[in-house]
C-alpha positions in Angstrom: 100.1 -19.2 97.0 96.9 -21.2 96.2 97.0 -24.6 94.4 94.4 -23.3 91.9 93.6 -22.1 87.6 91.5 -19.6 87.7 89.0 -19.4 84.9 86.8 -16.1 83.6 83.6 -17.6 81.9 81.5 -15.2 80.4 78.5 -15.2 78.2 79.3 -11.9 76.8 80.4 -11.5 73.4 84.5 -10.8 72.6 83.6 -7.1 71.8 82.1 -6.8 75.5 85.2 -8.5 76.9 87.8 -6.7 75.1 86.2 -3.3 75.8 86.3 -4.4 79.6 90.2 -5.2 79.1 90.8 -2.1 77.2 88.7 0.1 80.1 91.4 1.6 82.6 90.4 -0.1 86.1 89.9 3.5 87.5 86.7 2.9 85.4 86.3 -0.7 86.2 88.5 -2.0 83.7 90.3 -5.5 83.9 93.5 -5.3 86.0 96.3 -6.7 84.2 98.5 -7.6 87.5 96.2 -10.3 87.6 96.6 -13.4 85.5 93.7 -15.4 84.6 91.7 -16.4 81.3 88.7 -15.0 80.3 86.7 -17.1 78.1 83.7 -16.2 75.9 81.0 -19.2 76.7 78.7 -17.2 73.7 76.7 -20.6 73.0 75.6 -20.8 76.4 77.4 -25.1 76.9 79.7 -24.3 78.9 77.1 -22.2 81.2 74.7 -25.3 80.4 76.9 -27.9 81.3 77.6 -26.6 85.2 74.0 -25.4 85.9 74.6 -22.1 85.9 72.6 -20.5 83.0 69.9 -18.2 83.8 67.1 -19.2 80.8 65.9 -16.0 81.1 68.2 -13.5 80.1 70.9 -15.9 78.5 73.5 -14.8 81.2 75.4 -17.1 83.2 75.2 -16.5 87.2 78.2 -16.2 89.0 80.1 -19.0 90.7 82.7 -21.0 92.0 84.2 -24.6 91.1 86.5 -26.4 94.2 
């Protein structure tokens, strides 16, 4: 097993995260067997801090930090 912590950080709204969490996996919803934090970055502070904010549309690029 890897010694790491996984966080999913998104600029999407709480409502969007909730809908994803509640959707069945057959409809690409959240797999409840996965255990990681899902964080809202609506104000884009975290995305800006790590330099992954797409300034044109306000979303964060997909990224991994080692």
